[in-house]
C-alpha positions in Angstrom: -4.2 8.2 -201.6 -3.2 9.5 -198.2 -4.7 12.4 -196.3 -2.9 14.3 -193.5 -4.0 17.1 -191.2 -1.5 20.0 -191.0 -1.4 22.7 -188.3 -0.9 26.1 -190.0 0.5 29.2 -188.3 1.3 32.6 -189.7 4.4 34.4 -188.5 3.9 38.1 -188.3 7.7 38.8 -188.2 8.5 37.0 -191.5 5.0 37.0 -193.1 5.4 33.3 -193.8 2.9 30.5 -193.3 4.3 27.6 -191.3 2.8 24.2 -191.4 3.5 20.8 -189.8 1.7 17.4 -189.5 1.5 16.4 -185.8 3.1 13.0 -185.1 4.8 12.9 -188.6 8.5 13.5 -187.9 10.0 15.8 -190.5 6.7 16.8 -192.1 7.0 20.5 -191.9 7.5 23.4 -194.3 6.7 27.1 -194.9 5.5 29.3 -197.7 4.6 32.9 -198.6 1.0 31.9 -199.4 -1.3 29.1 -198.3 -1.1 27.5 -201.7 2.7 27.6 -201.7 2.7 26.0 -198.2 0.3 23.3 -199.3 2.5 22.4 -202.3 5.6 22.5 -200.1 4.0 20.2 -197.5 2.8 17.8 -200.2 6.4 17.5 -201.6 7.9 16.9 -198.2 5.3 14.3 -197.3 5.7 12.5 -200.7 9.5 12.4 -200.1 9.1 11.1 -196.6 6.6 8.4 -197.7 9.3 7.0 -200.0 10.7 5.4 -196.8 7.3 3.9 -196.0 4.4 4.9 -193.9 5.5 6.8 -190.8 4.9 5.5 -187.3 2.9 8.1 -185.5 4.7 9.5 -182.5 1.5 11.1 -181.1 -2.2 11.1 -181.7 -3.6 14.4 -182.8 -6.7 15.2 -180.7 -7.7 18.7 -181.6 -7.6 22.2 -180.2 -9.0 23.6 -177.0 -9.8 27.1 -175.9 -8.5 28.1 -172.5 -10.1 31.1 -170.9 -8.1 33.1 -168.4 -9.7 35.9 -166.3 
């Protein structure tokens, strides 16, 4: 079993949720709901894993709040 962390954004123009897995080339998708996005990402990742475990291009560190006066 594999577990991946996806970054999720919501596009106000289209109303879609967009998700991607940092460092996993090609692991991105969209959906009208969070459940649909999760299912879509799962399908994409399963398909990509058929070629073997990906080499991570970057290491996900986290998020940071930047305060601007």
